[in-house]
A tleap script that builds the chain and sets N, CA, C and O, in Angstrom:
source leaprc.protein.ff14SB
mol = sequence {
  NGLN TYR TYR GLY GLY MET ILE TRP GLY VAL
  SER PHE ALA LEU HIE GLU GLU ALA ILE THR
  ASP ARG ARG SER GLY ARG ILE GLN ASN ALA
  ASN LEU ALA GLU TYR HIE VAL PRO VAL ASN
  ALA ASP VAL PRO SER VAL GLU ALA LEU LEU
  VAL HIE GLU ASP ASP PRO HIE VAL ASN ALA
  LEU GLY ILE LYS GLY VAL GLY GLU ILE GLY
  ILE THR GLY THR ALA GLY ALA VAL ALA ASN
  ALA VAL TRP HIE ALA THR GLY VAL ARG PRO
  ARG ARG PHE PRO VAL ARG ILE GLU ASP LEU
  LEU CGLY
}
set mol.1.N position { 0.618 -1.362 0.332 }
set mol.1.CA position { 0.005 -0.337 -0.219 }
set mol.1.C position { 1.195 0.899 -0.156 }
set mol.1.O position { 1.744 1.227 -1.208 }
set mol.2.N position { 1.446 1.352 0.725 }
set mol.2.CA position { 2.282 2.266 1.310 }
set mol.2.C position { 3.354 2.465 -0.744 }
set mol.2.O position { 3.261 3.379 -1.563 }
set mol.3.N position { 3.832 1.725 -0.776 }
set mol.3.CA position { 4.668 2.285 -2.452 }
set mol.3.C position { 4.164 2.501 -3.460 }
set mol.3.O position { 4.593 3.135 -4.423 }
set mol.4.N position { 2.868 1.803 -3.254 }
set mol.4.CA position { 1.184 2.619 -4.358 }
set mol.4.C position { 1.791 3.941 -3.989 }
set mol.4.O position { 2.629 4.617 -4.586 }
set mol.5.N position { 0.962 4.205 -2.496 }
set mol.5.CA position { 0.677 5.810 -2.427 }
set mol.5.C position { 2.461 6.370 -2.173 }
set mol.5.O position { 2.680 7.380 -1.505 }
set mol.6.N position { 2.920 6.046 -2.424 }
set mol.6.CA position { 4.299 6.818 -3.078 }
set mol.6.C position { 4.591 7.155 -3.840 }
set mol.6.O position { 5.368 8.101 -3.967 }
set mol.7.N position { 3.892 6.273 -5.004 }
set mol.7.CA position { 3.903 6.077 -7.067 }
set mol.7.C position { 2.117 6.844 -6.896 }
set mol.7.O position { 1.150 6.383 -7.503 }
set mol.8.N position { 2.074 7.550 -6.343 }
set mol.8.CA position { 0.619 7.950 -7.103 }
set mol.8.C position { 0.906 9.230 -6.156 }
set mol.8.O position { 0.326 10.152 -6.729 }
set mol.9.N position { 1.484 9.711 -5.048 }
set mol.9.CA position { 1.789 10.671 -4.931 }
set mol.9.C position { 2.929 11.995 -5.949 }
set mol.9.O position { 2.998 13.219 -6.057 }
set mol.10.N position { 3.565 10.904 -6.443 }
set mol.10.CA position { 4.795 11.717 -7.752 }
set mol.10.C position { 4.128 11.811 -9.214 }
set mol.10.O position { 4.466 12.600 -10.096 }
set mol.11.N position { 2.884 10.625 -9.305 }
set mol.11.CA position { 2.297 10.951 -10.061 }
set mol.11.C position { 1.067 12.113 -10.386 }
set mol.11.O position { 0.705 12.748 -11.376 }
set mol.12.N position { 0.525 11.968 -8.529 }
set mol.12.CA position { 0.156 13.820 -8.464 }
set mol.12.C position { 0.842 14.713 -8.978 }
set mol.12.O position { 0.399 15.616 -9.687 }
set mol.13.N position { 1.680 14.588 -8.750 }
set mol.13.CA position { 2.831 15.513 -8.259 }
set mol.13.C position { 3.725 16.615 -10.041 }
set mol.13.O position { 4.191 17.708 -10.363 }
set mol.14.N position { 3.514 15.696 -10.398 }
set mol.14.CA position { 4.655 15.425 -11.653 }
set mol.14.C position { 3.104 15.180 -13.627 }
set mol.14.O position { 3.030 15.641 -14.766 }
set mol.15.N position { 2.547 14.488 -12.998 }
set mol.15.CA position { 1.430 14.035 -14.648 }
set mol.15.C position { 0.072 14.731 -14.419 }
set mol.15.O position { -0.174 15.798 -14.981 }
set mol.16.N position { -0.600 14.273 -13.792 }
set mol.16.CA position { -2.101 14.375 -13.430 }
set mol.16.C position { -2.516 15.310 -13.003 }
set mol.16.O position { -2.352 15.807 -11.888 }
set mol.17.N position { -3.566 15.903 -14.548 }
set mol.17.CA position { -4.103 17.175 -15.052 }
set mol.17.C position { -5.249 16.627 -15.327 }
set mol.17.O position { -5.074 15.540 -15.878 }
set mol.18.N position { -7.009 17.057 -15.104 }
set mol.18.CA position { -7.824 16.957 -15.206 }
set mol.18.C position { -8.277 18.754 -15.945 }
set mol.18.O position { -8.460 19.859 -15.433 }
set mol.19.N position { -8.299 18.256 -17.242 }
set mol.19.CA position { -7.877 19.142 -18.601 }
set mol.19.C position { -9.868 19.742 -18.624 }
set mol.19.O position { -10.635 19.099 -19.341 }
set mol.20.N position { -10.344 20.787 -17.899 }
set mol.20.CA position { -11.738 20.748 -18.451 }
set mol.20.C position { -12.401 22.484 -19.301 }
set mol.20.O position { -11.891 23.519 -18.872 }
set mol.21.N position { -13.106 22.555 -20.036 }
set mol.21.CA position { -13.368 23.149 -20.713 }
set mol.21.C position { -14.405 24.240 -19.695 }
set mol.21.O position { -15.536 24.023 -19.259 }
set mol.22.N position { -13.385 25.648 -19.507 }
set mol.22.CA position { -14.437 26.383 -19.232 }
set mol.22.C position { -16.093 27.388 -19.616 }
set mol.22.O position { -16.873 28.078 -18.958 }
set mol.23.N position { -15.939 26.831 -21.373 }
set mol.23.CA position { -17.771 27.408 -20.908 }
set mol.23.C position { -18.358 26.403 -20.695 }
set mol.23.O position { -19.289 26.589 -19.912 }
set mol.24.N position { -18.146 24.369 -21.369 }
set mol.24.CA position { -18.653 23.379 -21.113 }
set mol.24.C position { -18.911 22.742 -19.450 }
set mol.24.O position { -19.810 22.078 -18.932 }
set mol.25.N position { -17.581 23.352 -18.945 }
set mol.25.CA position { -17.047 22.732 -17.538 }
set mol.25.C position { -17.267 21.340 -17.917 }
set mol.25.O position { -17.808 20.745 -16.986 }
set mol.26.N position { -16.971 20.305 -19.324 }
set mol.26.CA position { -16.552 19.304 -19.508 }
set mol.26.C position { -15.450 18.521 -19.285 }
set mol.26.O position { -14.752 19.137 -20.089 }
set mol.27.N position { -14.586 17.535 -18.795 }
set mol.27.CA position { -13.301 16.869 -18.365 }
set mol.27.C position { -12.988 17.049 -20.042 }
set mol.27.O position { -13.817 16.778 -20.911 }
set mol.28.N position { -11.902 17.457 -20.244 }
set mol.28.CA position { -11.476 17.028 -21.445 }
set mol.28.C position { -10.644 15.780 -21.904 }
set mol.28.O position { -10.775 15.149 -22.953 }
set mol.29.N position { -9.758 15.567 -20.881 }
set mol.29.CA position { -9.186 14.424 -21.150 }
set mol.29.C position { -9.744 13.624 -20.425 }
set mol.29.O position { -9.214 13.658 -19.315 }
set mol.30.N position { -10.846 12.649 -20.497 }
set mol.30.CA position { -11.365 11.859 -19.909 }
set mol.30.C position { -11.021 10.116 -19.830 }
set mol.30.O position { -11.523 9.281 -19.078 }
set mol.31.N position { -10.268 9.989 -20.604 }
set mol.31.CA position { -9.834 8.907 -21.184 }
set mol.31.C position { -7.941 8.493 -20.393 }
set mol.31.O position { -7.177 9.274 -19.825 }
set mol.32.N position { -7.738 6.851 -20.726 }
set mol.32.CA position { -7.069 6.958 -19.640 }
set mol.32.C position { -5.255 7.273 -21.452 }
set mol.32.O position { -4.031 7.369 -21.371 }
set mol.33.N position { -5.697 7.284 -21.990 }
set mol.33.CA position { -4.851 8.131 -23.336 }
set mol.33.C position { -4.095 9.443 -22.836 }
set mol.33.O position { -2.908 9.607 -22.555 }
set mol.34.N position { -5.000 10.179 -22.821 }
set mol.34.CA position { -5.813 12.277 -22.654 }
set mol.34.C position { -4.800 11.712 -20.914 }
set mol.34.O position { -3.573 11.684 -21.004 }
set mol.35.N position { -5.138 11.515 -20.202 }
set mol.35.CA position { -4.938 11.603 -19.337 }
set mol.35.C position { -3.890 10.559 -18.426 }
set mol.35.O position { -3.984 9.473 -17.852 }
set mol.36.N position { -2.878 11.566 -18.666 }
set mol.36.CA position { -1.437 10.518 -18.407 }
set mol.36.C position { -1.282 9.909 -16.959 }
set mol.36.O position { -2.091 10.604 -16.345 }
set mol.37.N position { -0.702 8.977 -15.972 }
set mol.37.CA position { -0.782 8.604 -15.573 }
set mol.37.C position { 0.596 7.089 -14.988 }
set mol.37.O position { 0.867 6.049 -15.588 }
set mol.38.N position { 0.975 7.451 -14.079 }
set mol.38.CA position { 2.678 6.604 -14.865 }
set mol.38.C position { 2.037 5.065 -15.088 }
set mol.38.O position { 0.969 4.490 -14.879 }
set mol.39.N position { 3.401 4.753 -15.661 }
set mol.39.CA position { 3.248 3.072 -15.856 }
set mol.39.C position { 4.522 2.506 -15.614 }
set mol.39.O position { 5.473 3.191 -15.991 }
set mol.40.N position { 4.655 1.928 -15.327 }
set mol.40.CA position { 6.185 0.526 -14.758 }
set mol.40.C position { 7.725 2.103 -15.550 }
set mol.40.O position { 8.456 2.695 -14.756 }
set mol.41.N position { 7.767 2.288 -16.641 }
set mol.41.CA position { 9.007 2.493 -17.005 }
set mol.41.C position { 9.195 4.363 -16.261 }
set mol.41.O position { 10.150 5.133 -16.363 }
set mol.42.N position { 7.728 4.563 -15.490 }
set mol.42.CA position { 7.401 6.043 -15.211 }
set mol.42.C position { 8.687 5.769 -13.509 }
set mol.42.O position { 9.641 6.544 -13.433 }
set mol.43.N position { 8.529 4.795 -12.495 }
set mol.43.CA position { 8.832 4.135 -11.270 }
set mol.43.C position { 10.232 3.740 -11.033 }
set mol.43.O position { 10.855 2.714 -11.305 }
set mol.44.N position { 10.611 5.055 -10.336 }
set mol.44.CA position { 11.778 4.613 -9.933 }
set mol.44.C position { 11.990 3.721 -8.963 }
set mol.44.O position { 11.043 3.232 -8.346 }
set mol.45.N position { 13.312 3.388 -8.702 }
set mol.45.CA position { 13.603 2.274 -7.251 }
set mol.45.C position { 13.080 3.262 -6.013 }
set mol.45.O position { 13.720 4.248 -5.646 }
set mol.46.N position { 11.717 2.807 -5.384 }
set mol.46.CA position { 11.350 3.186 -4.199 }
set mol.46.C position { 12.103 2.988 -3.202 }
set mol.46.O position { 13.004 2.366 -3.766 }
set mol.47.N position { 12.436 3.058 -2.040 }
set mol.47.CA position { 12.420 2.024 -0.087 }
set mol.47.C position { 11.624 3.110 0.648 }
set mol.47.O position { 11.728 4.267 0.242 }
set mol.48.N position { 10.966 2.878 1.527 }
set mol.48.CA position { 10.186 2.748 2.223 }
set mol.48.C position { 10.441 2.386 3.775 }
set mol.48.O position { 10.269 1.257 4.235 }
set mol.49.N position { 10.897 3.560 4.551 }
set mol.49.CA position { 11.098 2.837 5.911 }
set mol.49.C position { 10.117 3.572 6.874 }
set mol.49.O position { 9.937 4.766 7.114 }
set mol.50.N position { 9.416 2.154 7.447 }
set mol.50.CA position { 8.119 2.504 8.320 }
set mol.50.C position { 8.870 1.664 9.996 }
set mol.50.O position { 9.584 0.673 10.152 }
set mol.51.N position { 8.187 2.773 11.089 }
set mol.51.CA position { 7.798 1.901 12.499 }
set mol.51.C position { 7.136 2.255 12.915 }
set mol.51.O position { 6.426 3.241 13.110 }
set mol.52.N position { 7.432 1.002 13.186 }
set mol.52.CA position { 6.122 -0.374 13.564 }
set mol.52.C position { 5.907 0.514 14.999 }
set mol.52.O position { 6.802 0.805 15.792 }
set mol.53.N position { 4.314 0.899 15.117 }
set mol.53.CA position { 3.914 1.683 16.353 }
set mol.53.C position { 2.595 0.656 16.458 }
set mol.53.O position { 2.100 0.125 15.463 }
set mol.54.N position { 2.074 0.451 17.913 }
set mol.54.CA position { 1.086 -0.290 17.435 }
set mol.54.C position { -0.158 1.073 18.254 }
set mol.54.O position { 0.030 1.943 19.104 }
set mol.55.N position { -1.233 0.698 17.554 }
set mol.55.CA position { -2.314 2.391 18.402 }
set mol.55.C position { -3.412 1.556 18.728 }
set mol.55.O position { -4.197 1.881 17.837 }
set mol.56.N position { -3.859 0.899 19.247 }
set mol.56.CA position { -4.753 -0.130 20.423 }
set mol.56.C position { -6.110 0.562 20.249 }
set mol.56.O position { -7.082 -0.178 20.401 }
set mol.57.N position { -6.434 2.275 19.859 }
set mol.57.CA position { -7.520 3.037 19.772 }
set mol.57.C position { -8.221 3.327 18.223 }
set mol.57.O position { -9.063 4.213 18.076 }
set mol.58.N position { -7.752 2.456 17.093 }
set mol.58.CA position { -7.919 1.966 15.870 }
set mol.58.C position { -9.245 1.560 15.454 }
set mol.58.O position { -10.252 2.017 14.913 }
set mol.59.N position { -8.735 0.372 16.010 }
set mol.59.CA position { -9.752 -1.005 15.684 }
set mol.59.C position { -9.063 -2.079 16.899 }
set mol.59.O position { -7.898 -2.006 17.292 }
set mol.60.N position { -9.959 -2.946 17.311 }
set mol.60.CA position { -9.097 -4.020 17.770 }
set mol.60.C position { -8.193 -5.158 17.611 }
set mol.60.O position { -7.626 -5.980 18.332 }
set mol.61.N position { -8.286 -4.885 16.440 }
set mol.61.CA position { -6.719 -5.745 16.150 }
set mol.61.C position { -5.571 -4.738 15.331 }
set mol.61.O position { -4.678 -5.251 14.658 }
set mol.62.N position { -5.712 -3.200 15.481 }
set mol.62.CA position { -4.395 -2.028 16.286 }
set mol.62.C position { -4.005 -2.136 14.907 }
set mol.62.O position { -2.791 -1.980 14.784 }
set mol.63.N position { -4.858 -2.435 13.381 }
set mol.63.CA position { -3.848 -2.233 12.230 }
set mol.63.C position { -5.468 -0.948 11.506 }
set mol.63.O position { -6.678 -1.015 11.724 }
set mol.64.N position { -4.645 0.038 10.662 }
set mol.64.CA position { -4.444 0.866 10.181 }
set mol.64.C position { -3.608 0.537 8.221 }
set mol.64.O position { -2.742 -0.087 7.609 }
set mol.65.N position { -4.568 1.390 8.103 }
set mol.65.CA position { -4.043 1.296 6.398 }
set mol.65.C position { -2.950 3.051 6.216 }
set mol.65.O position { -3.310 4.203 6.459 }
set mol.66.N position { -1.987 2.673 5.853 }
set mol.66.CA position { -1.273 3.899 5.492 }
set mol.66.C position { -1.298 4.013 3.397 }
set mol.66.O position { -0.461 4.254 2.528 }
set mol.67.N position { -2.181 3.811 3.421 }
set mol.67.CA position { -1.145 4.372 1.515 }
set mol.67.C position { -1.815 5.415 1.078 }
set mol.67.O position { -1.338 5.979 0.093 }
set mol.68.N position { -2.427 5.678 1.364 }
set mol.68.CA position { -2.689 7.076 1.793 }
set mol.68.C position { -1.834 8.247 2.497 }
set mol.68.O position { -1.937 9.411 2.108 }
set mol.69.N position { -1.019 7.889 3.510 }
set mol.69.CA position { -0.467 8.770 3.885 }
set mol.69.C position { 1.015 8.868 2.424 }
set mol.69.O position { 1.788 9.815 2.579 }
set mol.70.N position { 1.175 8.326 1.701 }
set mol.70.CA position { 2.147 8.260 0.678 }
set mol.70.C position { 1.954 8.905 -0.353 }
set mol.70.O position { 2.794 9.229 -1.192 }
set mol.71.N position { 0.391 9.208 -0.334 }
set mol.71.CA position { 0.586 10.240 -1.487 }
set mol.71.C position { 0.634 11.423 -1.137 }
set mol.71.O position { 1.254 12.276 -1.770 }
set mol.72.N position { -0.304 11.743 0.395 }
set mol.72.CA position { 0.827 13.141 0.544 }
set mol.72.C position { 1.809 14.090 1.087 }
set mol.72.O position { 1.924 15.310 1.202 }
set mol.73.N position { 2.500 12.979 1.386 }
set mol.73.CA position { 4.236 13.064 1.271 }
set mol.73.C position { 4.705 13.281 0.160 }
set mol.73.O position { 5.028 14.410 -0.211 }
set mol.74.N position { 4.806 12.302 -0.499 }
set mol.74.CA position { 5.457 12.241 -1.479 }
set mol.74.C position { 4.824 13.321 -2.591 }
set mol.74.O position { 5.573 13.430 -3.562 }
set mol.75.N position { 3.826 14.002 -2.658 }
set mol.75.CA position { 3.430 14.992 -3.220 }
set mol.75.C position { 4.807 16.239 -3.022 }
set mol.75.O position { 5.894 16.359 -3.586 }
set mol.76.N position { 4.149 16.978 -2.006 }
set mol.76.CA position { 4.738 17.554 -0.770 }
set mol.76.C position { 6.056 17.766 -0.974 }
set mol.76.O position { 6.524 18.857 -1.300 }
set mol.77.N position { 6.882 16.453 -0.739 }
set mol.77.CA position { 8.074 16.522 -1.002 }
set mol.77.C position { 9.172 16.751 -2.196 }
set mol.77.O position { 10.292 17.216 -2.407 }
set mol.78.N position { 7.948 16.030 -2.893 }
set mol.78.CA position { 8.756 16.750 -5.040 }
set mol.78.C position { 8.100 17.954 -4.924 }
set mol.78.O position { 8.847 18.509 -5.730 }
set mol.79.N position { 7.378 18.785 -4.624 }
set mol.79.CA position { 6.856 20.015 -5.099 }
set mol.79.C position { 8.522 21.258 -3.732 }
set mol.79.O position { 8.907 22.418 -3.883 }
set mol.80.N position { 8.918 20.254 -2.713 }
set mol.80.CA position { 9.978 20.863 -1.840 }
set mol.80.C position { 10.949 20.625 -2.859 }
set mol.80.O position { 11.494 21.704 -3.092 }
set mol.81.N position { 11.566 19.441 -3.796 }
set mol.81.CA position { 12.922 19.458 -4.241 }
set mol.81.C position { 12.679 20.467 -5.998 }
set mol.81.O position { 13.402 21.157 -6.717 }
set mol.82.N position { 11.578 20.104 -6.009 }
set mol.82.CA position { 11.570 21.251 -7.641 }
set mol.82.C position { 11.966 22.967 -7.062 }
set mol.82.O position { 12.596 23.860 -7.630 }
set mol.83.N position { 11.265 22.927 -5.656 }
set mol.83.CA position { 11.547 24.495 -5.340 }
set mol.83.C position { 13.195 24.425 -4.571 }
set mol.83.O position { 13.804 25.495 -4.538 }
set mol.84.N position { 13.735 23.446 -4.101 }
set mol.84.CA position { 14.604 23.539 -3.508 }
set mol.84.C position { 15.631 23.668 -4.782 }
set mol.84.O position { 16.152 24.776 -4.916 }
set mol.85.N position { 15.998 22.578 -5.799 }
set mol.85.CA position { 16.488 22.938 -6.719 }
set mol.85.C position { 16.510 24.259 -7.799 }
set mol.85.O position { 17.615 24.559 -8.251 }
set mol.86.N position { 15.389 25.015 -8.204 }
set mol.86.CA position { 15.209 26.212 -8.933 }
set mol.86.C position { 15.025 26.919 -8.004 }
set mol.86.O position { 15.458 28.048 -8.236 }
set mol.87.N position { 14.591 26.818 -7.053 }
set mol.87.CA position { 14.546 27.997 -6.447 }
set mol.87.C position { 12.703 29.105 -6.615 }
set mol.87.O position { 12.331 30.238 -6.305 }
set mol.88.N position { 12.301 28.305 -7.045 }
set mol.88.CA position { 10.682 28.314 -6.940 }
set mol.88.C position { 9.951 27.961 -6.957 }
set mol.88.O position { 9.636 27.168 -7.844 }
set mol.89.N position { 8.918 28.417 -5.670 }
set mol.89.CA position { 7.957 27.422 -5.431 }
set mol.89.C position { 7.304 26.929 -5.829 }
set mol.89.O position { 6.330 27.472 -5.307 }
set mol.90.N position { 6.761 25.925 -6.679 }
set mol.90.CA position { 5.283 25.690 -7.456 }
set mol.90.C position { 4.327 25.455 -6.496 }
set mol.90.O position { 4.316 24.904 -5.396 }
set mol.91.N position { 3.233 26.220 -7.456 }
set mol.91.CA position { 1.531 26.521 -6.636 }
set mol.91.C position { 0.949 25.650 -6.473 }
set mol.91.O position { 0.325 25.377 -5.448 }
set mol.92.N position { 1.050 24.837 -7.745 }
set mol.92.CA position { -0.061 23.654 -8.563 }
set mol.92.C position { 0.494 22.982 -8.653 }
set mol.92.O position { 1.717 23.119 -8.685 }
set mol.93.N position { -0.100 21.916 -8.742 }
set mol.93.CA position { -0.158 20.658 -9.223 }
set mol.93.C position { -0.663 20.353 -10.482 }
set mol.93.O position { -1.607 21.029 -10.892 }
set mol.94.N position { -0.139 19.317 -11.284 }
set mol.94.CA position { 0.979 18.741 -11.285 }
set mol.94.C position { 1.508 20.156 -11.725 }
set mol.94.O position { 0.915 21.144 -12.157 }
set mol.95.N position { 3.335 19.810 -11.366 }
set mol.95.CA position { 4.442 21.109 -11.880 }
set mol.95.C position { 4.747 21.051 -13.583 }
set mol.95.O position { 5.158 20.138 -14.300 }
set mol.96.N position { 4.545 21.762 -13.727 }
set mol.96.CA position { 5.212 22.079 -15.278 }
set mol.96.C position { 6.509 23.035 -15.339 }
set mol.96.O position { 6.973 23.667 -14.390 }
set mol.97.N position { 6.750 23.018 -16.000 }
set mol.97.CA position { 8.175 23.911 -16.133 }
set mol.97.C position { 7.964 24.968 -16.513 }
set mol.97.O position { 8.921 25.734 -16.397 }
set mol.98.N position { 6.276 25.741 -17.330 }
set mol.98.CA position { 6.182 26.970 -17.958 }
set mol.98.C position { 5.937 27.347 -16.749 }
set mol.98.O position { 6.641 28.326 -16.502 }
set mol.99.N position { 5.268 27.047 -15.842 }
set mol.99.CA position { 4.837 27.851 -14.627 }
set mol.99.C position { 6.079 27.255 -13.186 }
set mol.99.O position { 5.770 26.771 -12.097 }
set mol.100.N position { 7.316 27.506 -13.684 }
set mol.100.CA position { 8.623 27.844 -12.861 }
set mol.100.C position { 9.373 28.801 -14.232 }
set mol.100.O position { 10.142 29.627 -13.741 }
set mol.101.N position { 9.351 28.854 -15.168 }
set mol.101.CA position { 9.644 29.807 -15.845 }
set mol.101.C position { 8.768 31.435 -16.104 }
set mol.101.O position { 9.035 32.422 -16.790 }
set mol.102.N position { 7.910 31.169 -15.399 }
set mol.102.CA position { 6.371 32.873 -15.927 }
set mol.102.C position { 7.215 32.503 -14.363 }
set mol.102.O position { 7.010 33.201 -13.370 }
savepdb mol mol.pdb
quit
């Protein structure tokens, strides 16, 4: 779950964008040919370090999902890496070169 969350976080930061027609409000890239998501070739080698922690307050088994955590942290980390490398802070996702130059 966590690896998948990290991959989707990178995808959110760099690839995914729903393009809408301003006049009609319709989604213009409503299929996977035009809405870019990562494929195996886009995925770098990733490593996750997890700290084991029991949380008896969550449920009787003390388990919880972690996939969502990887999404939010990764997108922010990508934005901060772009800021560190370029000196320009991205203000929206996906990060586009024209936003950094303009």
